N, C-alpha and C positions, 0 to 999 in steps of 0.2 A: 739380630733378633733377640728379644728378651721374652722370658716367660714370666707372667704375673699370676700369682696364686691368690684367690679370694680368701679373706679371713674376716671374722667378726671381732670388733674391739670389745674386750671383756672389761679391762680396767686401764684407765689412763693414769700413768705414773709421772706426772710433771709435764713439762713442755715438749720433751723429746721422746719419751719412752711410753710404751703401752704393752699390755699383755693381750695377745691375739689368739683366737681359737680358729684353727685351720680345719676343724672337723676330724672325726675319727679318733678323738682323744689327744690330738696334737695341739699343744699350746706352746707359744714362743713369745719372747719379748722382741718387739720390733721398734724401729725408729719412726716416729710420726712427725718429724720436724718439717716435712715437705707438704703436709696436708693439715687442714683444720678438721678435726674429727672428734666425735663424742662417743662415750660408751654405748654399745648397742649398734653402732653403725658398721657398715661393711667397707672394706678397702681392698685394693689390689696391692699385693706385696711382691717386690722384686729385690733380691739380694739383701733382705732384712729391712728394707725401707718401704713404708706405705707410700705408693706413688699416685694413687687416685682414690677418691671416694666413689662407691657405687651403691645402687639401691639393692634392697634385699632380693628382688626378683632376678636381677642380673647376677647377683652372687650365687643364688641357688642354681640357676641355669649353668653357670660356669663350673660350679662344684659337681654338678651332674655329669658334665662332659669330662672332667678330670677323673671321676669315678669310673666312667666307661673306658677311658684310656687305661687306667690302672688295672681294671679287670681284664682287659685284652692283653696287656703286657704280662700279667700273672699267668693267664691261661696258656700263653705261648711259651712260657718257661717250663711248663710241666711236660 
């Protein structure tokens, strides 16, 4: 099983690298060599690689689920 995290492509840096916004102020450089992507598009990222392009609606829904999971985990640790 793999976990993919949605991110928005902020800046394409050549053929292989991109700056991605994961939300909540988290920005990371990712490898985009497996997908054809443009700035502003959304991708699913696994192990530092963009593995698929998704639409904005799917990205927002997935991010919402991740936030709910994160909020649940945080409240259980208190």
